[in-house]
VOPAVO-301912 format. One record per residue (C-alpha): residue in three letters; x, y, z. Coordinates in pm, whole numbers, plus 50000, padded with zeros to 5 digits. Last residue first. Layout:
REM residues N
AlaXYZ
...
END
This chain:
REM residues 672
Gln529255241148270
Leu525625247448267
Gln524445285948198
Val521325298648392
Pro518825316648173
Pro516825352348333
Leu513825345648550
Thr510375331348386
Val507365337848669
Pro505255307048776
Val501255316548706
Val499275318649032
Gly495765322749031
Ser494745294449200
Val497915276349299
Gln499275255449084
Ser499025213049089
Met501275205948828
Pro500305190648473
Glu502725170848335
Ala506265176848141
Pro507255197848436
Met507945169248679
Pro505015155248832
Leu503845176149205
Arg501205158449364
Gln499245179949599
Pro499695182450008
Ala501785214249963
Ala499865234349694
Tyr502345247949412
Met503945281249358
Gly506065281049076
Ile509415295448998
Gln511155288448668
Trp514315290048461
Asn515035280248105
Cys518685263448102
Ala521435275247906
Gly524135244647807
Val526055213347880
Pro523385185748022
Met522625173848317
Glu523895146448417
Ala525865161448731
Pro522955173848945
Val523715208149029
Tyr524175210449404
Phe521725226349652
Glu522905261049868
Val519735284650011
Lys519715317050139
Glu516345338950162
Val515435374350242
Met512795386550356
Asn510665417550375
Gln507255420050555
Gly504405442250410
Ala501635417550468
Lys502795391150733
Trp503995361850710
Lys503845333550923
Ala501235307750785
Pro503585313350523
Pro506365290750644
Tyr509845304950851
Leu511865274550873
Leu510115245350652
Tyr508295260650311
Leu510215294650303
Pro513455280750389
Ile513315246250197
His513125264949877
Val512575235949707
Met514765226849394
Arg514135212949061
Phe515745195748761
Ser514775190948396
Gln515955172648066
Ala514705175547762
Gly516745207247672
Cys517885217047990
Thr514885233348210
Phe515345243148580
Thr512625244248763
Asp512595261049095
Val509655251449391
Leu507935272949611
Ile505915250949867
Phe501815261049967
Glu500895254150285
His499085287650375
Thr497865282150035
Leu495355254550127
Ala492215272850050
Glu493555289249730
Ile493415252149647
Ser490035256749550
Lys486465228549613
Thr487975219749971
Gln487775183250062
His489605169449831
Pro492905184049966
Leu492455167350316
Ser492125182450684
Thr491225215050601
Phe492205244450832
Pro491625280350764
Ala493595304650543
Asn495415332650749
Tyr498055343450428
Gly499465376250475
His498835400350170
Leu501985414749993
Val505285397750075
Gln507885409949983
Trp510625387549876
Tyr514935386949811
Phe516295356849732
Ser519365346549781
Met521535316349574
Arg524565294449667
Val525345265049366
Arg527205234949496
Glu529315212449195
Gly527885188648977
Arg527995207048693
Gln529385237748755
Trp527515272148736
Val528275302148545
His527215331748770
Pro528805315349062
Thr527015326449283
Ala523185336349277
Glu521785369649374
Ile518205375049330
Gly515575406249345
Ile512175421249393
Leu510365387149380
Arg506655394149510
Leu504325371749709
Arg500375378149776
Gln498385388149468
Gly499535357249282
Leu503545350149211
Asp504715387949102
Arg507765388848945
Lys509685427348988
Leu513425421248959
Pro516335438349135
Tyr520165420849064
Pro522225426649381
Pro519115432649638
Ala518685467649770
Thr517185465050166
Asp515005494350183
Ala512415473850319
Glu514515461350619
Val515375428450680
Leu513375393350777
Asn516045363850704
Val515645329850571
Gln518355298850617
Gln519215268550416
Thr523085266250417
Leu524305230050293
Ile525725210350540
Ser529505195750397
Gly531805223950487
Ala532665204850858
Pro531685165950856
Pro528085159950972
Asn527005152951265
Arg523895136551181
Gln523185133750837
Leu520845149750661
Leu519345141450298
Leu516585160050169
Val514015147149838
Gly512185177749710
Asp514005172849340
Gln517285175849492
His518725179749799
Asn521905173750001
Val524315174050335
Leu521545190250578
Gly522815188350887
Tyr522075170751225
Gly523025172951580
Gln520255191651741
Gly520355219751505
Asn517555242951285
Leu517225222650991
Leu516225190951312
Arg513935214051406
Ala512575224651074
Leu512485189550971
Trp510285180051291
Gln507695202551163
Asn507895196550848
Glu507425158450923
Leu504295160151153
Arg502405186350829
Arg503085161550582
Thr502085132350851
Glu498105154150870
Arg498165156350506
Trp497705123850419
Asp499865114950168
Phe499225096649805
Asn502015093549515
Glu504405115849404
Pro505395129849702
Leu507375163049681
Thr508975171350022
Asp510645137250044
Val512605125550359
Leu515855109250406
Val517455112450731
Trp520895096450802
Asp522675086551141
Pro519355075851308
Met519085081951719
Pro519365045151880
Ser516225033051986
Ser513985034052341
Gly511425016652483
Tyr508095029052506
Arg505915051752332
Leu508505064852142
Pro509665101152127
Lys509085122851818
Phe512605123151648
Pro512755083851692
Tyr510295091951472
Pro509795115051247
Phe509985099551008
Val509795059150994
His512225043151134
Ala514915015051002
Val516625000151322
Gln518374962751207
Arg518324967450858
Gln517124954950539
Ala514194979850544
Val515855007650307
His513975006350018
Pro510524992650206
Asn510835027050393
Ile510545054650110
Phe506985055650130
Ala506955062150491
Ser509985087150478
Thr512995078850625
Ser514555073350972
Ile518095055050961
Pro520415033951171
Val523225014551021
Asp522614983650837
Pro524064992750472
Pro525465032050401
Leu522715054550248
Arg523685068549888
His521535040849710
Val518515057849895
Phe519705089749719
Asp519505077549358
Asn516375057349370
Leu514835086549520
Val516165107949189
Arg514715081148952
Asp511475082849141
His511245118849078
Ala512395117748691
Thr509435093948685
Leu508515052948655
Arg505095049748534
Tyr503215024948788
Tyr500435050648920
Glu500345065548566
Leu498305029348413
Asp495605040048649
Asn493435012248807
Trp495865004749088
Tyr496165041149245
Trp492365059549126
Gly492195064548760
Ser491345091048496
Gly494975100448524
Pro495935090148228
Ile493235066047999
Trp494625031447994
Phe492845020648336
Arg489685037548321
Tyr487545002348219
His489764980448417
Leu490794956348230
Pro494314964948307
Ser493844946148648
Pro493344970148965
Ser489854960148964
Ser485864976748982
Leu484094980348667
Ile485854960948398
Asn487104935248628
Met483664934448770
Gly482194924348444
Leu485004899748383
Ser483534881048733
Cys480044885948598
Val481134870148281
Leu482584840548450
Val479574832748699
Val476944836648389
Leu478884813748189
Ser479004787348484
Val474964790648505
Gly474874781348067
Leu477474752948092
Leu475274737648397
Ala471854749048231
Arg473084727847934
Lys474334697548062
Ala471324696748303
Leu469084702047992
Asp468784663247846
His464804669447798
Phe462734697247727
Gln458994687447816
Phe458374727247823
Lys457324729248210
Cys458264697948356
Ala461384692448181
Gly462414728948201
Trp461574732648553
Arg464184698448619
Ala466634714148379
Leu466454745048599
Trp466874732548954
Glu469824708348858
Ala471554739548689
Leu470814760048993
Arg471814733849212
Gln475594726649056
Thr476184763949045
Gly475254770249365
Ile477524743549459
Met480494759749268
Ala479704794349370
Ala480114784049726
Tyr483464768749632
Ile484264806049481
Ile482734825949795
Ile485164801449990
Pro488224804149778
Ala488404843449817
Leu487134849050143
Leu490564846250304
Ala490944879250094
Ser488474901050212
His491154916750485
His493464927650203
Leu492384964650111
Thr490734974949793
Ile487594963849949
Ile487214989750238
Thr484734966350461
Met487084964850780
Gly484304981750950
Phe485184964451287
Trp481694945051255
Leu481484935650927
Asn485264923850845
Ile484644903951167
Gly481384889451082
Leu482394881650737
Val485774865150928
Pro484064841451148
Leu481164835950829
Gly483524821550620
Ile482664788450687
Phe478884792950659
Leu479194805650342
Val479654765950277
Glu476394757150406
Pro475434787850257
Ala475254776449917
Leu472514792949698
Trp474464827649791
Ala477294818249594
Ile474884827149282
Gly475214863249354
Gly476324863549002
Val480184854449115
Pro481564886749120
Phe478104901749290
Phe479444884249578
Leu481694904049755
Arg481384936049573
Ala477874935949674
Leu478204925650010
Tyr480834957150043
Arg477854984749899
Leu475664960850188
Asp477514975550473
Leu475844958050791
Arg477074979051078
Ala474054996251233
Leu472584963251130
Trp474564942351346
Glu474474964851654
Ser470584964051598
Pro470974929451620
Asn472354930251985
Leu474714893552021
Phe478104914852031
Leu476764940252245
Met475974913752491
Ile479114896052432
Lys480814927252487
Gln478864938152850
Ile479664899352928
Thr483264905352959
Leu485744890752656
Gly488924902952601
Val491144883852843
Pro489284853452664
Gly490064861452276
Ala487934888652075
His489774916252160
Leu493344897852091
Val491574892051752
Ile491064931351704
Asn494534943051795
Lys495174975951841
Gly494244983152196
Tyr495874947952331
Met499124957852137
Val498624993952331
Glu497864978352675
Gln501024950752595
Arg503394977552565
Gly504834982452929
Ala506514951452921
Glu507774935452567
Ile504984920752353
Phe506524886852198
His505154867752473
Pro501464879452426
Met501314875452117
Val502364834252161
Val500774827652435
Gln496854840552452
Thr496624849852084
Ala498244823951936
Ile497934794252188
Ile494554800552216
Phe493344804151827
Trp495714776651776
Val493584754252032
Ala490224765451834
Gly491494754951491
Leu493104721651616
Ala490154709351833
Leu487804721451487
Thr489834701651275
Ala490264671251475
Ser486304672151534
Gly486094676151159
Leu488384647751061
Arg486204620351312
Pro483094636651204
Arg483104632850866
Arg479954633650728
Met480464657350439
Met477924681650536
Trp478064685650951
Ile481154668151013
Ala483054686250768
Tyr481294720050818
Ile481824722351152
Gly485974718451099
Leu485734740050822
Thr483634765651112
Val486714760551347
Cys489524764351122
Leu488214793650990
Val488084807751342
Ser492014797451299
Val492554812950989
Thr492694848551176
Glu495874840651364
Lys497574848851043
Cys499814828150794
Met500694796951035
Leu497114784550990
Ala497124783950626
Leu500354764550650
Val498714742050893
Leu495274736650692
Ala497594730550353
Leu499824702950546
Trp496394685050700
Tyr494564684750368
Leu497804670850181
Arg498004640450370
Leu493994636450428
Arg493524635850024
Gly489924627950043
Thr488924648249732
Val486664671949935
Leu489064678150198
Ala491904682449941
Trp490174709049742
Leu489214727350038
Thr492674727650198
Leu494274737149831
Ala491844765749860
Leu492824777650184
Leu496344777250119
Pro495754796949776
Ala494134822550035
Ala496224822950341
Leu499214841950138
Thr496784869450086
Asp495474870850489
Gly499494871150596
Tyr499404904950434
Leu502434919150192
Asp501494947849972
Phe498014954549852
Met498544945749508
Val497004910249578
Ala494814921149846
Tyr493734940149501
Gln493404914749306
Leu491634890649554
Pro488914913749618
Pro488424916249249
Tyr487904879049129
Leu489864874748845
Leu492194846248945
Tyr489174834449085
Ala486874836048831
Leu489474819248593
Ala489384790048792
Phe485504789248770
Cys485444790548422
Val488134761648362
Ala486504738748607
Leu483494739848341
Trp485884730648085
Ser487054703048272
Arg483664688848362
Gly482574671248654
Leu481284701048832
Val481694692249196
Gln485084670849147
Ser486144694148809
Ala485194724449046
Leu487504716649319
Gly490684704249066
Tyr490074741548907
Ile489854756349213
Pro493074736849327
Leu495204751849040
Ala493814785849062
Gly496184789849395
Leu498944786749156
Ala498164827249103
Val497974829349462
Leu501694817949488
Thr503154835049241
Val501554870749348
Lys502824864449702
Phe506214848649606
Trp507004876949362
Leu506154903949614
Leu508474887949841
Val511344885449605
Arg511054920049556
Pro512844930849865
Asp515594923149735
Pro518024903749805
Trp517444870349546
Val517974837149636
Leu519304840050000
Phe516244864850044
Leu513984836949991
Pro515364818750282
Ala512784842650527
Met509724828050377
Leu509064803050577
Ile509804828950901
Tyr507224846250717
Phe505034816150777
Pro505294820451159
Glu502194846551149
Ala500574849951456
His499844887651453
Phe501284920051638
Gly503554905851873
Leu504744878251646
Arg505754909551378
Ser508474909851675
Gly509374941451837
Asn512014971551811
Gly510855009151986
Val507315019652004
Asp506705041451654
Thr507845004751550
Thr511014990051399
Phe511494954051321
Glu511714919251433
Leu510744885651287
Leu512834866351495
Arg516234885751492
Gly518574855951415
Gln520244877051078
Leu518104856050813
Thr514734867451081
Gly515934898250979
Trp514954898550633
Ile511384888350738
Ala510634913250977
Gln512684941950785
Thr510774935450499
Met507364928450661
Arg507224963650857
Gly508314975950521
Phe505664965450276
Asp502234971950450
Asp503034993150721
His505955011550538
Tyr504205020950258
Asn504445009749926
Asn504165034149616
Phe508205041549554
Thr507935038749191
Ser510085006849178
Tyr508124994349383
Arg504724999849242
Leu506264983048924
Asp507404952049098
Ser504004951749189
Phe502884958148834
Met505494931748678
Gly503854906948986
Phe500364910948879
Leu500994905748513
Met503724877448488
Ala501514857248758
Tyr498614862248620
Ala500014854048285
Leu501354823448422
Val497864809348558
Ala495874814348237
Gly498204798548007
Thr498044770648297
Leu494814767148303
Val494464772247904
Val496804742747829
Val494974720748143
Pro491714729047935
Leu493164713547628
Ala494854686047763
Ile491874669747898
Arg489574670847593
Asn493054658647403
Leu493624631547594
Arg489884621047528
Met490724621747166
END
């Protein structure tokens, strides 16, 4: 009978761990497949870990040349992850490993709660609260960082400390320290906790000393060693731990740090609420446990790293859950004593313990519904109503993703390349993988081989900073105008350029100003809003062969110039009309259920709308390949004007049209 009582909670726990690993592993996999990972957060880690197997110790390509990840953060744990590529030579193996490791962190949380609360079902409540904890879920979905990997190892460390498993304690602690140098400051406070609360002075002193020594070695030996000469100033400026190290300490900084008004100015109550509400605020009843996480909490507040959807709060997750356990025990004991004294109730301890534990679980579930990246979020299943992780549309594989994947597989392996930031993680398993426009935009230090191939997406379906897009466009225009590169293919806004391409392989993209009386071969009169008129077209050949090259000429007349003011981000203006000086023209060809798109590269990059003047006549010449997979038959043809910074889904979905501009329909084209 007792075996069944123990077995059922374990079965529930095992099911929850497996469900968590499969669910978040699947969503991480889909996020990668839909090109929603970023180079800073995953591309660099992939290249560094994969390169270790090739004899390059955590080396990756940066905007300051090639360098080691150990020069940015002391994360030797990544070295232990390198053999994963021998099992599955795909970047997704890192995502599945991370998700599985975090999911397994529920097991030591279960053991810790069993030790503290003494009941299996209550331990299950806290294990579920750990799995449901939104800041940790966001960290799991946010690519790959040492903070996230260290969280379950820190949970294992706490369980081993409380249960007296010293060998496991030291193993888990050392592995956690290897994840990131930030863990060393937690190691110091953990040592103080062991001395103060656990009454284990020898163990606590050794833990404190280990944390202090590793902090000094990591920040003053390892990281400076891997920062190449000439770049040290840049790296010290970017790394907050180096600022906190001995070389960064000055009397002025210490006085600033000790100033209460500075802390009040940096206090983010909303951030604190999102950290502690998932456990009902009960963690505050165990301040001595929260003391362990105080350095990380202080760093996050001081440096403004309070965005809950990032990875910076992952290390606090096991500490807050552990504090909630101790707080639950104390609150239950207080409620039991109060009930016994006031109402003469007896044997309330078990009921109070159960009630408070359920409050923690309900709060975790409630925060999952209100703010989390999980399918429990109330907007997750409503298309287009969420934001990134909490929107099912974010994980949907589109036709544009398939085009990107096709172009990625055309790139030769292990040659220098430069790509858009969201393409980088898919091509990072090579020695040189720049993020465009580097290295064309000069590196701050050092040098790097010029890429043989350039792959840029001008119609990204993910979030993209407008400043990044403007910078990409400027350098793309330079490459299209020469510098030894030629456009050899483009489809659906994805541009593939090759260095010194073979003769005859370059696709023509040009625009010329012509006289007003220049007669187009096929006259038309189609207005795109009140500022641009299509006055004629010419296409050769007249019947298009699938997989073959097509040449087209468009005759345009500018009705009004484009002098709209600059706005840094699309959401900062109520009208897309204010952004029309950065619009993009897109041709959509629809054949039955299939579609393909062609971007007007000359009018987007070579002679953009900001240069147009009223009354100008332009002839735009473009070449592109008709996708071989398109069906035979007639294709409907439309030209639309869209706001360049906005998302551009396929025709089956709403598109970001410029205000007052209706796509114009042109005569159908015939495919054979």
